[in-house]
N, C-alpha and C positions, 0 to 999 in steps of 0.2 A: 097912360101905368106906365114905370119908372124900366125905361131901358138900359139895365147897368150888366147882364150878361146877357153871351152870344146869342145863347137861343131865343132871347126876348127878340133878337134883329134880325133873327134865322126864320121866326114865324112874326114877323109881323104884320104879313097882312092878311093873318088869324089874329090878333089881336087887336086890331082894327074893326074887327068886327065889333067889338064888345066895349072899348073903350075911344074917350071922344080925342085922346090925341096919346101925344108921345114925351117924357123930359125924359133927356139922355144924359146918363149917370156917367161924366168921362171917365173920370178917375174910377173906380169899380169896373164900367168893361175894357179898362186899359187894363189891368190889375188882372182881371180874369182872361182876359184874352189874351193878354202875354203872359198869364202864368206868371206873375210876379210880383211877391212883395211890395211894395211901394213903400212900406216902413223901415223894410228890412237896408240899412247900411252898407249893407254886403254889398247888395243888388239891384241899391238906387240907382245907378246910372243904366242900368238895364231896361227901367220905367220911363219907357216915352208914350207919350200919347200923339205924336205923331207917326211912332211906329205907321207903316203901310197895311198892314192886319188891322189897326184901330181904323184909322182912316177907312179902307171900304169897307170895316160894321156900318161906321157912322154914315157915310154916302147913301147905303145900303136903306138902314130904317128912317132918312130923311127922303129919300126916294119913292120907299114905301107908303111913306107915312100922304105924303104929296097926291100921290098917285088913290089913295082913299079917301082922299077932301079930307082929312084932320091935319091936326095942329102937332107942330112940336119943334121944342124945345132942349137947349141944353143949360148944364151945369155942372161946376168941378173946377177945380181950382185950374184947372188946363185949360180953363178959357177964359 
């Protein structure tokens, strides 16, 4: 399952019951976590995939995926 929205991270243990694994979409996850349009020139400096909130979510889904014995990958321009 694509993990691009914060609710997918929050409910990762539930999603793990239905899917083989997770693919973290770092660009969308960052945008939706920070509420910043990554395509906006006015806000571009605020779009940071290294933001603490984004990193916390990424660590969380990795932890939950490993706990459930599921595969996890990451994609996006950020990584």
